[in-house]
C-alpha positions, 0 to 999 in steps of 0.5 A: 484522184490519186495518180499512180498510187495503187488503189490498195494504197488510196483506199485506206484514206477513201473507200470508193463507191460501187462504181469507183467515186470517192467522197470529195468536198468543193469548198470555197473560203470566205475572208471577211473584214470590216470594209469588204468580203472576199471569196476564194473560188466558188466550188462545182455549183449546181449547173451541170445537167442531170447525167454529167450530175449523175457522173460526178455524184454531185449531191443535189442539182436544184441546190447551189450549196455555196449560196445555202452555205453563204446565206447560213452565215448571214451573207448574200451574194450581193455582199461579196466584193471579189471572187478569186479564182485559183483556175477556171476548171469546173470544179472551182469555177462552176458556182459562179453559174445558176443551178441547172434548174434555174438555167432551164427557167432563163436564168444565165446571168453569173452570181455575185452581181456586184463582185469583181472576179479575179483570176490570174493572166496564166489561168485565164488564157489556159481557159480561153485556149485549152490543151486537149488534155484538160479542155473538158475541164472548162465550162463552155462560155464561162470566159465569155460570161466573165469578159462580158461582165466588165467586172473582170480583174486579170492579175498579170502573169506571176504578179504577187498583189493587186492594187484593188485588193486589200493589202493582206491578200497576196498570191503565189503560183504553181504549174504542176496542176495546170498553168498559172494556178493561183493561190491566195495568201491572207495574212492577218495580225496572228496567222496566215492562210494559204489556198492550196486549191488543186496543188494540195486537195486535202490531207491525204495529198500532203505526202509529197509523192502523191498527186492527181491523174489530173495534174499537168507535170506531176514531178513539177507538183511535187516540187512545188509542194516542197517549196510551199512546205518549206516556207508553210512550215517555218512561218506556221501557215494554215493550209486551206483544202478545197476537197478534203470531205472532212478536214478544211485546213491544217498546220503541217510539221516535218517529221525526219524527211517527210511532211505531215499534218500536225493540227487539223482544224475542222471548223473555220467559221468566223475563225480570226486572222 
């Protein structure tokens, strides 16, 4: 998770367990307005068979945490109008699938049955034709299910908006982690939130040199982070983190020649934009 950063360095941020795993979140972001509910990603879900679930430390193979979290907010999966997927790696799109327990009972349909599934063209093509290096990051059969749903919306290459989505939603792209990684930008009356995905997984990765071993082009990713920071700092964007186990979002500031977290926002429940 920390690329070429040595373990004595990253252990200051996260303590690994006895087999070298660190605690991570797989956090989705719900955007609500008077007319629609938009879900940015679905996390890892609970689709893994027990052996793989143990390898990755998935906490409860029988429980779909995302559905539980939505229900705690009074939101049923049928109420979701759009699911925006930054890319289709299993820890970002696995929540589209029923749990392993349910799949063994014959349930195979995608969740959020009334939602349109939104994915960028390059990320879509990468899922359909993965490189040998990252093909294990994609869920077998997922793109076929998305295509067969009849509810798939593919955002044309590098397009920053989609007419079927509300005007307060726009996109920006990065390629350092995976081709066509699509970041959702939600602009409200008073603030703007950027869904960082795997460009900046959490606060430990805010520092420019810190990248992941999963990243396709680490040097390019660093340049893309720097470009995002310039805009996010100037316009006071709130950066939303998918993998930080403690901090779901934060603002940043420039400190001499580096960017650092300024204000960590630890509770985003019903935060107005």
